[in-house]
C-alpha positions in Angstrom: -27.1 90.8 -69.8 -27.0 90.4 -73.2 -23.2 89.0 -72.6 -24.6 86.5 -70.1 -26.6 85.4 -72.4 -23.9 85.1 -75.1 -21.7 82.9 -72.8 -24.2 80.6 -71.6 -25.3 79.8 -75.4 -21.6 78.9 -76.5 -21.0 76.9 -73.2 -24.0 74.8 -74.2 -23.3 75.1 -78.0 -19.7 73.6 -76.9 -20.7 71.0 -74.7 -23.4 69.4 -77.7 -20.4 69.4 -79.7 -18.4 67.5 -77.5 -21.5 65.0 -77.6 -21.2 64.6 -81.5 -17.4 63.5 -81.8 -18.1 59.9 -82.2 -14.9 59.1 -81.7 -13.8 60.7 -78.7 -13.0 57.7 -76.4 -10.9 56.0 -79.4 -12.2 53.8 -82.2 -15.4 52.1 -82.0 -17.0 55.1 -79.0 -17.7 54.7 -75.5 -19.1 50.9 -75.5 -16.4 49.7 -77.7 -17.6 46.9 -79.9 -19.7 43.5 -78.5 -19.9 40.4 -80.4 -19.4 40.9 -84.4 -18.5 44.2 -84.8 -21.5 46.0 -83.3 -21.9 48.4 -80.2 -22.4 46.4 -77.0 -25.9 46.3 -76.2 -27.1 47.4 -79.4 -29.6 45.7 -82.2 -25.9 44.8 -84.2 -24.3 43.1 -81.1 -25.7 39.2 -81.8 -24.8 38.8 -78.0 -28.0 41.3 -77.3 -31.4 41.2 -76.2 -31.8 44.0 -78.6 -30.5 41.8 -81.3 -32.5 38.7 -80.2 -35.6 40.9 -80.3 -34.6 42.3 -83.9 -32.6 39.9 -86.1 -34.5 37.0 -84.3 -37.9 37.8 -83.3 -39.2 37.7 -80.2 -42.8 36.3 -80.5 -44.7 33.4 -82.3 -48.1 33.5 -83.5 -51.1 30.9 -83.2 -54.0 29.9 -85.0 -57.9 30.9 -83.2 -58.0 28.8 -80.0 -54.5 27.1 -80.8 -51.3 26.4 -79.0 -50.2 24.0 -81.5 -46.8 25.9 -83.2 -46.8 26.7 -86.8 -44.2 25.9 -89.0 -43.3 29.5 -89.0 -43.4 29.1 -85.1 -41.4 26.4 -85.5 -38.3 28.3 -87.2 -38.5 31.4 -85.1 -38.0 29.2 -82.0 -35.2 27.1 -83.5 -33.2 30.6 -83.8 -34.3 31.4 -80.4 -32.9 28.1 -79.1 -29.4 28.7 -81.0 -29.2 32.0 -79.7 -30.0 30.7 -75.8 -27.6 28.2 -76.3 -25.0 30.5 -77.4 -25.7 33.3 -74.5 -25.8 31.5 -71.4 -25.6 34.5 -69.7 -29.3 35.0 -70.3 -32.4 33.0 -69.1 -36.3 33.3 -70.4 -39.8 34.5 -69.6 -42.1 33.0 -72.1 -45.3 35.2 -71.9 -48.5 33.3 -73.3 -51.3 35.7 -74.9 -54.7 35.2 -76.4 -57.3 37.5 -78.1 -60.3 39.5 -76.9 -62.5 36.5 -77.5 -63.8 34.2 -75.0 -63.6 34.8 -71.5 -61.2 35.8 -69.0 -60.5 32.4 -67.9 -60.5 30.6 -70.6 -57.7 33.1 -72.2 -55.6 32.6 -69.3 -55.2 28.5 -69.9 -55.1 29.2 -73.4 -52.2 31.5 -72.7 -50.5 29.5 -70.2 -50.7 26.4 -72.8 -49.3 28.8 -75.7 -46.6 29.3 -73.4 -46.2 26.0 -72.1 -45.9 24.7 -75.7 -42.9 27.4 -76.6 -41.2 26.7 -73.4 -41.5 22.6 -74.1 -40.0 23.2 -78.1 -37.2 25.1 -76.3 -35.8 22.4 -73.9 -36.4 19.8 -76.5 -34.0 21.9 -78.7 -31.5 21.8 -75.1 -32.0 24.9 -73.6 -31.7 23.9 -70.0 -35.2 24.2 -68.4 -33.9 26.2 -65.6 -33.5 29.0 -67.5 -37.1 29.3 -68.7 -40.2 30.3 -66.9 -43.6 31.0 -67.9 -46.7 33.5 -67.0 -50.0 33.7 -68.9 -51.8 37.1 -69.6 -54.5 35.7 -71.5 -56.3 38.8 -73.2 -55.0 41.1 -70.4 -52.3 42.9 -72.6 -53.1 42.9 -76.0 -50.7 44.6 -78.6 -53.7 45.8 -81.0 -57.2 46.9 -80.1 -59.9 46.6 -82.3 -62.4 44.1 -83.1 -61.0 42.3 -86.4 -59.3 39.4 -87.0 -55.9 41.7 -88.1 -55.4 42.6 -84.7 -56.5 39.4 -83.0 -54.0 37.5 -85.2 -51.6 40.1 -83.4 -52.5 38.9 -80.2 -52.7 35.3 -80.4 -48.8 35.1 -79.3 -46.4 34.2 -77.1 -43.4 36.6 -76.4 -39.9 35.0 -75.2 -38.2 38.0 -73.3 -34.8 38.1 -72.7 -33.4 38.9 -69.0 -30.2 38.7 -67.6 -29.2 35.8 -65.3 -28.3 32.1 -66.3 -31.5 30.6 -64.1 -34.8 32.2 -63.3 
């Protein structure tokens, strides 16, 4: 019985050892290089949605009861527009969100105005309208849950979700 356990242990260790050899598929690994030297689909690949989310930023924040874009939001949206214009194989769903204050109906309408403000801005920067669509979740999908301004601030947002396909 011990011989079988030992053989099974060595087989598992050999298999795990093969998984740690980064160059087993040649230089650059299995995925090859994408974009500017990053692994395709990773945060270091400037053509990937992961890069869009991390390096550019997938969200903009709003003031209380507002759908007006702030200077910080405009700076982020300028980068989003540049990325979308360069990466035409992707489209975007723009989600509008609100904090927990106010009625469900009010917050759905506010989230819609926020998403539309982002969409309108991206279109003004040259992104084709058929690559963008909007949805409002109002206060139904908070990312922070507490009855405090620090949470409310994070929930007053529009999120640009990148999807494969040039038209949505």
